[in-house]
C-alpha positions as CSV (number, residue, x, y, z in Angstrom):
1,Q,71.3,-91.2,132.9
2,G,70.7,-94.2,135.1
3,H,68.2,-95.6,132.6
4,L,70.7,-95.3,129.8
5,A,73.4,-96.9,131.9
6,V,71.6,-100.2,131.6
7,P,73.0,-101.9,128.5
8,L,69.6,-103.4,127.5
9,F,68.1,-100.0,127.2
10,R,71.2,-98.1,125.9
11,N,71.7,-100.5,123.0
12,A,68.0,-100.8,122.3
13,Y,67.6,-97.1,122.1
14,A,70.6,-96.8,119.9
15,L,69.1,-99.4,117.5
16,M,65.7,-97.7,117.7
17,A,67.3,-94.3,116.9
18,A,68.9,-95.9,113.9
19,T,65.5,-97.3,112.9
20,A,63.8,-93.9,113.4
21,L,66.5,-92.2,111.3
22,T,66.0,-94.8,108.6
23,S,62.3,-94.6,108.8
24,G,62.0,-90.8,108.8
25,L,64.6,-90.3,106.1
26,G,63.1,-93.3,104.3
27,L,59.8,-91.4,104.0
28,V,61.8,-88.4,102.7
29,Y,63.5,-90.8,100.2
30,W,60.3,-92.1,98.8
31,G,58.8,-88.7,98.8
32,V,61.7,-87.4,96.8
33,G,61.4,-90.4,94.5
34,A,57.7,-89.7,94.0
35,R,58.5,-86.0,93.0
36,H,61.4,-86.8,90.7
37,Y,60.4,-90.1,89.1
38,S,57.2,-91.4,87.5
39,E,54.9,-93.7,89.3
40,V,56.0,-96.6,87.0
41,D,59.7,-95.9,87.8
42,V,58.9,-95.8,91.5
43,G,57.0,-99.0,91.3
44,R,59.8,-100.6,89.3
45,G,62.4,-99.4,91.7
46,G,60.4,-100.5,94.7
47,A,60.1,-104.0,93.2
48,V,63.8,-104.2,92.5
49,I,64.7,-103.0,96.0
50,A,62.2,-105.6,97.4
51,A,64.0,-108.2,95.3
52,L,67.4,-107.0,96.8
53,M,65.9,-107.3,100.3
54,L,64.5,-110.8,99.5
55,V,67.7,-112.2,98.0
56,G,69.9,-110.4,100.5
57,G,67.8,-111.6,103.4
58,A,68.0,-115.2,102.1
59,T,71.8,-115.0,101.7
60,Q,72.5,-113.3,105.1
61,L,71.8,-116.8,106.5
62,N,69.9,-115.2,109.4
63,L,73.3,-114.0,110.8
64,T,71.6,-110.8,112.0
65,N,69.9,-113.1,114.6
66,I,72.8,-115.6,115.1
67,L,75.6,-113.1,115.7
68,P,73.9,-111.2,118.6
69,R,73.1,-114.6,120.2
70,F,76.7,-116.0,120.0
71,L,79.1,-113.1,119.8
72,P,78.7,-112.4,123.6
73,E,80.1,-115.8,124.4
74,H,82.8,-116.2,121.7
75,G,85.5,-114.2,123.5
76,A,88.9,-114.4,121.7
77,E,87.2,-116.2,118.8
78,S,84.9,-113.3,118.0
79,R,87.0,-112.1,115.0
80,R,87.0,-115.6,113.5
81,L,83.2,-115.8,113.9
82,V,82.7,-112.5,112.2
83,L,85.0,-113.3,109.3
84,A,83.2,-116.7,108.9
85,A,79.9,-114.9,108.9
86,Y,81.0,-112.5,106.2
87,G,82.5,-115.2,104.1
88,A,79.5,-117.5,104.3
89,S,77.1,-114.7,103.5
90,S,79.1,-113.6,100.4
91,I,79.4,-117.1,99.0
92,A,75.6,-117.5,99.5
93,A,75.0,-114.2,97.7
94,I,77.0,-115.3,94.7
95,V,75.3,-118.7,94.5
96,I,71.7,-117.8,95.3
97,G,71.9,-114.4,93.7
98,G,73.3,-115.9,90.6
99,A,70.5,-118.4,90.4
100,F,67.9,-115.6,90.9
101,V,69.3,-113.4,88.1
102,S,69.8,-116.4,85.8
103,L,66.0,-117.0,86.0
104,G,65.5,-113.4,84.9
105,G,64.5,-112.1,88.3
106,V,65.7,-108.5,87.5
107,D,66.1,-108.4,83.8
108,S,62.9,-106.5,83.0
109,S,63.5,-104.0,85.8
110,L,67.2,-103.3,85.4
111,S,68.1,-104.0,81.8
112,S,67.2,-101.2,79.4
113,S,68.7,-102.8,76.3
114,G,71.2,-105.3,75.0
115,S,72.7,-108.1,77.2
116,P,71.1,-108.6,80.6
117,W,74.4,-109.6,82.2
118,P,75.6,-106.2,83.3
119,A,72.4,-105.7,85.2
120,R,72.6,-109.2,86.6
121,L,76.2,-108.8,87.8
122,A,75.3,-105.4,89.3
123,F,72.5,-107.0,91.2
124,I,74.7,-109.8,92.6
125,A,77.3,-107.2,93.7
126,A,74.6,-105.2,95.4
127,V,73.4,-108.2,97.3
128,I,77.0,-108.9,98.6
129,T,77.6,-105.3,99.7
130,W,74.1,-105.0,101.2
131,N,74.7,-108.2,103.2
132,L,77.9,-106.8,104.6
133,F,76.3,-103.5,105.4
134,T,73.4,-105.2,107.2
135,I,75.4,-107.8,109.1
136,Q,77.6,-105.0,110.4
137,D,74.7,-103.8,112.5
138,A,74.4,-107.3,114.1
139,V,78.1,-107.3,114.8
140,L,78.0,-103.9,116.5
141,A,75.0,-105.0,118.5
142,G,76.5,-108.3,119.4
143,I,79.6,-106.7,120.9
144,R,77.5,-104.2,122.7
145,Q,78.5,-101.2,120.5
146,A,75.1,-100.4,119.0
147,V,75.7,-96.7,119.5
148,W,77.6,-96.8,116.2
149,V,74.6,-98.0,114.3
150,P,72.6,-94.7,114.2
151,L,75.6,-92.8,112.8
152,K,76.2,-95.4,110.1
153,N,72.6,-95.7,109.1
154,G,72.0,-91.9,109.2
155,I,74.8,-91.3,106.8
156,F,73.5,-94.0,104.5
157,A,70.0,-92.5,104.6
158,V,71.1,-89.0,103.7
159,A,73.6,-90.3,101.0
160,K,70.9,-92.3,99.2
161,I,68.5,-89.2,99.1
162,V,71.3,-87.0,97.6
163,L,72.2,-89.6,95.0
164,L,68.5,-90.2,94.2
165,V,68.1,-86.6,93.2
166,L,71.4,-86.5,91.2
167,L,70.3,-89.6,89.2
168,A,66.8,-88.5,88.4
169,D,67.6,-87.1,84.9
170,Q,70.5,-89.5,84.1
171,M,69.0,-92.8,85.2
172,P,65.2,-92.5,85.7
173,S,64.7,-96.3,85.3
174,N,67.4,-97.4,87.7
175,G,67.9,-94.4,89.9
176,L,66.2,-95.9,92.9
177,F,68.2,-99.1,92.8
178,T,71.5,-97.3,92.2
179,S,70.9,-94.8,94.9
180,W,70.3,-97.6,97.4
181,A,73.2,-99.9,96.4
182,V,76.1,-97.5,95.9
183,P,76.1,-95.7,99.3
184,A,75.8,-99.1,101.1
185,A,79.0,-100.2,99.5
186,L,80.9,-97.0,100.2
187,I,79.8,-96.8,103.8
188,A,80.5,-100.4,104.7
189,I,84.3,-100.1,104.1
190,P,85.3,-97.5,106.7
191,V,82.9,-99.2,109.2
192,E,84.8,-102.5,108.8
193,V,88.1,-100.7,109.5
194,V,86.7,-99.4,112.8
195,V,85.2,-102.8,113.7
196,F,88.3,-104.9,113.1
197,L,91.0,-102.5,114.3
198,R,89.2,-101.1,117.4
199,L,85.9,-102.6,118.5
200,L,86.4,-106.3,118.0
201,P,89.8,-106.4,119.8
202,A,88.2,-104.6,122.8
203,H,85.3,-107.0,122.9
204,A,87.6,-110.0,122.6
205,K,89.6,-108.8,125.6
206,A,86.5,-108.1,127.7
207,T,85.0,-111.5,127.0
208,A,88.2,-113.6,127.0
209,H,86.9,-115.7,129.9
210,R,83.9,-117.0,127.8
211,T,84.1,-120.4,126.1
212,P,82.5,-120.6,122.7
213,P,80.0,-123.4,122.0
214,P,81.2,-126.4,119.9
215,N,81.1,-125.6,116.2
216,R,78.7,-128.5,115.7
217,D,76.2,-126.9,118.0
218,L,76.6,-123.6,116.4
219,V,76.0,-125.0,112.9
220,R,72.9,-126.9,114.1
221,Y,71.5,-123.8,115.7
222,A,72.3,-121.7,112.6
223,T,70.7,-124.2,110.3
224,A,67.5,-124.3,112.2
225,D,67.4,-120.5,112.8
226,Y,68.0,-119.9,109.1
227,L,65.1,-122.1,108.2
228,G,62.8,-120.1,110.4
229,G,64.3,-116.9,109.1
230,L,63.4,-117.8,105.5
231,F,59.8,-117.9,106.4
232,Q,60.0,-114.5,108.1
233,L,61.9,-113.1,105.1
234,A,59.3,-114.4,102.7
235,A,56.5,-112.8,104.8
236,I,58.2,-109.4,104.7
237,N,59.7,-109.3,101.2
238,V,57.5,-111.4,99.0
239,M,54.5,-109.2,99.7
240,P,55.6,-106.2,97.5
241,L,56.5,-108.6,94.7
242,L,53.1,-110.3,95.0
243,V,51.3,-106.9,94.9
244,A,53.3,-105.9,91.8
245,A,52.4,-109.2,90.1
246,L,48.7,-109.2,90.9
247,V,47.7,-105.5,90.8
248,G,50.5,-103.7,88.8
249,L,53.4,-101.4,89.3
250,E,51.4,-98.2,89.8
251,E,49.5,-99.8,92.7
252,N,52.7,-101.2,94.0
253,A,54.2,-97.7,94.3
254,A,51.6,-96.8,96.9
255,F,51.9,-100.1,98.6
256,A,55.7,-100.2,98.6
257,T,56.1,-96.8,100.3
258,A,53.6,-97.8,103.1
259,W,55.1,-101.2,103.4
260,I,58.7,-99.9,103.8
261,A,57.6,-97.4,106.4
262,A,55.8,-100.1,108.4
263,S,58.8,-102.4,108.0
264,A,61.0,-99.8,109.5
265,F,58.6,-99.7,112.5
266,E,58.8,-103.5,112.7
267,L,62.5,-103.3,112.6
268,A,62.5,-101.1,115.7
269,L,60.7,-103.9,117.5
270,L,63.1,-106.5,116.2
271,N,66.0,-104.3,117.3
272,I,64.7,-104.2,120.8
273,G,64.6,-108.0,120.6
274,V,68.3,-108.0,119.4
275,S,69.3,-106.0,122.4
276,F,67.5,-108.4,124.7
277,T,69.1,-111.4,123.0
278,V,72.6,-109.9,123.5
279,E,72.1,-109.1,127.1
280,G,70.4,-112.5,127.8
281,A,73.3,-114.3,126.2
282,T,75.7,-112.2,128.2
283,D,74.0,-113.1,131.5
284,E,71.6,-116.0,131.2
285,E,70.6,-115.8,134.9
286,Q,68.8,-112.5,134.1
287,I,66.8,-113.7,131.1
288,Q,63.3,-113.5,132.7
289,R,63.9,-110.1,134.2
290,L,65.2,-108.8,130.9
291,A,62.2,-110.3,129.2
292,R,59.8,-108.3,131.3
293,S,61.7,-105.1,130.7
294,T,61.8,-105.9,126.9
295,A,58.0,-106.6,126.9
296,R,57.3,-103.3,128.6
297,L,59.4,-101.3,126.2
298,S,58.1,-103.1,123.1
299,G,54.5,-102.8,124.2
300,A,54.8,-99.1,124.9
301,L,56.5,-98.4,121.6
302,S,54.0,-100.4,119.5
303,L,50.9,-98.9,121.2
304,A,52.3,-95.4,120.8
305,G,53.1,-96.2,117.2
306,V,49.5,-97.3,116.4
307,V,48.1,-94.1,117.8
308,A,50.6,-91.9,115.9
309,I,50.4,-93.7,112.6
310,V,46.6,-94.0,112.5
311,A,46.3,-90.3,113.2
312,L,49.1,-89.1,110.9
313,A,48.8,-91.5,108.0
314,P,46.7,-89.3,105.7
315,T,49.0,-86.3,106.2
316,A,52.1,-88.4,105.6
317,V,50.8,-90.1,102.5
318,S,49.5,-86.8,101.1
319,L,53.1,-85.6,100.9
320,L,53.8,-88.2,98.3
321,G,51.2,-87.1,95.9
322,E,47.6,-87.9,94.8
323,G,48.6,-91.2,93.2
324,Y,49.6,-92.6,96.6
325,S,46.3,-92.1,98.5
326,G,45.7,-95.8,98.6
327,G,48.6,-96.2,101.0
328,V,46.6,-94.6,103.9
329,D,44.6,-97.7,104.6
330,V,47.6,-99.9,104.1
331,L,49.7,-97.9,106.6
332,R,46.9,-98.0,109.2
333,L,46.3,-101.7,108.9
334,L,50.0,-102.4,109.2
335,A,50.2,-100.2,112.2
336,V,47.4,-102.1,113.9
337,A,49.4,-105.3,113.5
338,M,52.4,-103.9,115.4
339,P,51.4,-104.7,119.0
340,F,50.8,-108.3,118.0
341,R,54.2,-108.3,116.3
342,A,55.8,-106.9,119.4
343,A,54.5,-109.9,121.5
344,V,55.8,-112.4,118.9
345,T,59.2,-110.7,118.7
346,V,59.8,-110.9,122.5
347,Y,58.8,-114.6,122.4
348,M,61.1,-115.3,119.5
349,S,64.0,-113.8,121.4
350,L,63.2,-116.0,124.3
351,L,63.2,-119.1,122.0
352,R,66.6,-118.2,120.7
353,L,68.0,-117.7,124.2
354,R,66.5,-121.0,125.3
355,R,67.7,-122.6,122.0
356,R,64.2,-124.0,121.3
357,L,64.4,-123.8,117.6
358,V,61.6,-126.2,116.6
359,P,58.7,-124.0,117.9
360,M,60.4,-120.9,116.5
361,V,60.5,-122.4,113.0
362,V,56.9,-123.6,113.2
363,I,55.7,-120.2,114.4
364,Q,57.4,-118.3,111.6
365,A,56.2,-120.8,109.0
366,A,52.6,-120.4,110.1
367,G,52.9,-116.6,110.1
368,C,54.3,-116.7,106.6
369,A,51.7,-119.1,105.2
370,I,48.8,-117.1,106.6
371,A,50.1,-113.7,105.4
372,I,51.1,-114.7,101.9
373,G,48.2,-117.2,101.4
374,L,45.6,-114.7,102.5
375,A,47.1,-111.9,100.6
376,A,46.9,-113.9,97.4
377,V,43.2,-114.4,98.0
378,L,42.4,-110.8,99.1
379,L,44.5,-108.8,96.6
380,P,42.3,-109.4,93.5
381,R,39.2,-108.5,95.6
382,Q,40.3,-105.7,97.9
383,G,43.5,-104.4,96.2
384,I,46.5,-103.3,98.2
385,S,44.5,-103.0,101.4
386,G,43.8,-106.7,101.2
387,A,47.6,-107.4,101.4
388,A,47.9,-105.2,104.5
389,L,44.8,-106.9,106.1
390,A,46.4,-110.3,105.4
391,Y,49.5,-109.3,107.3
392,A,47.6,-108.0,110.2
393,V,45.5,-111.2,110.5
394,A,48.7,-113.2,110.4
395,Q,50.3,-111.3,113.2
396,F,47.2,-111.5,115.3
397,T,46.9,-115.2,114.8
398,V,50.5,-115.9,115.7
399,A,50.4,-113.6,118.8
400,V,47.4,-115.5,120.1
401,A,49.2,-118.8,119.6
402,V,52.3,-117.7,121.5
403,A,50.5,-115.9,124.3
404,P,50.4,-118.8,126.8
405,G,54.2,-119.5,126.5
406,L,55.1,-115.8,126.6
407,W,52.9,-115.3,129.7
408,R,54.7,-118.2,131.5
409,E,58.1,-116.7,130.7
410,L,57.1,-113.2,131.9
411,R,55.5,-114.6,135.1
412,G,58.7,-116.5,135.8
413,T,57.2,-120.0,135.8
414,A,59.7,-121.2,133.1
415,A,62.9,-122.7,134.6
416,P,65.5,-119.9,135.1
417,G,68.6,-120.2,133.0
418,A,67.2,-123.3,131.3
419,T,68.9,-123.9,127.9
420,P,67.4,-126.9,126.2
421,T,69.4,-128.5,123.4
422,V,69.0,-127.2,119.9
423,G,65.7,-128.2,118.4
424,A,64.2,-129.2,121.8
425,A,60.4,-129.4,121.8
426,P,58.5,-126.9,123.9
């Protein structure tokens, strides 16, 4: 009880529980998909969902990182900040999503016949609702109410499995996409009611003494953070599209299931970083102490995850069917990358709290370039395992690069409470 009384751990565990639910039920989801849909349909659905994640991530404007950083200090202006975030994200979804579908980004996967525009409009609507659904998690974390996140995401995970089964006969080509998009829209609405009528007013009252930063500083921070987030987004979401393009939809079915499972594990690490960011922004004098606690928690989780995934990967993948056996090596390689990813995640949170955006952008750009560039080289030679190896090499390289700076922070040799201006050099 004493451990859970610490907000850093309580909110981190809540976010991790949400990730565990999403991951565990996500495996069930893809397992059900493998049983009820053909490998081609699963590969197609995985590619469309990856496109949804890609466009959604690009149009969320990195608000999932920005809101936890600034909601703790926005006080009475918190409601305005959240509304501005939702509005900006929705406008971006319409503009960027419209450009994506106009280029035919989903036509072959979602359009069965006739005009492609119904599928295009459905995709844009799905991006808007997915953004609201995802940004809600950041809002709940930013106002230190992350305990709501597991409930919300658990309901979503169960609902999409049920819908996936119901649509197997009626919509085999688009069942995966529909089962993902519709529950997100239906769940987002009641959550918003709770947030705006109950949780945000309580947060605004509790933090009324805080003074928000000037809008100019917030915009500069958001712009730089968004640029870095685009590189991270590409590293995560371009990979399944690259696999589908270079080795085909059937191979992508095995890769996508392993990739999504590993991405859920990575999300657990990112969520620990989110909790750290919120608590560090709430009390900047405690940043280094919080960093050490975060590093211990992330390290323990990632090492335990490596052992469990390496041991259980064959059994887990076998549940999907014989056609997915290639995902075993993929899952193991991605698991090996997680301890390195944990180190990078802690350091990224520190950079956000210190407002040192230039090194953060450079680090994410380098990681993206290594992962995607190396995957493009290895995929034709080693198949889907080559893409996983490329990602692992990228995480190892970036972790080695940030290790000296992270060590200085954890040892307490960085200036306590220092908050350099946006874009300050390291």
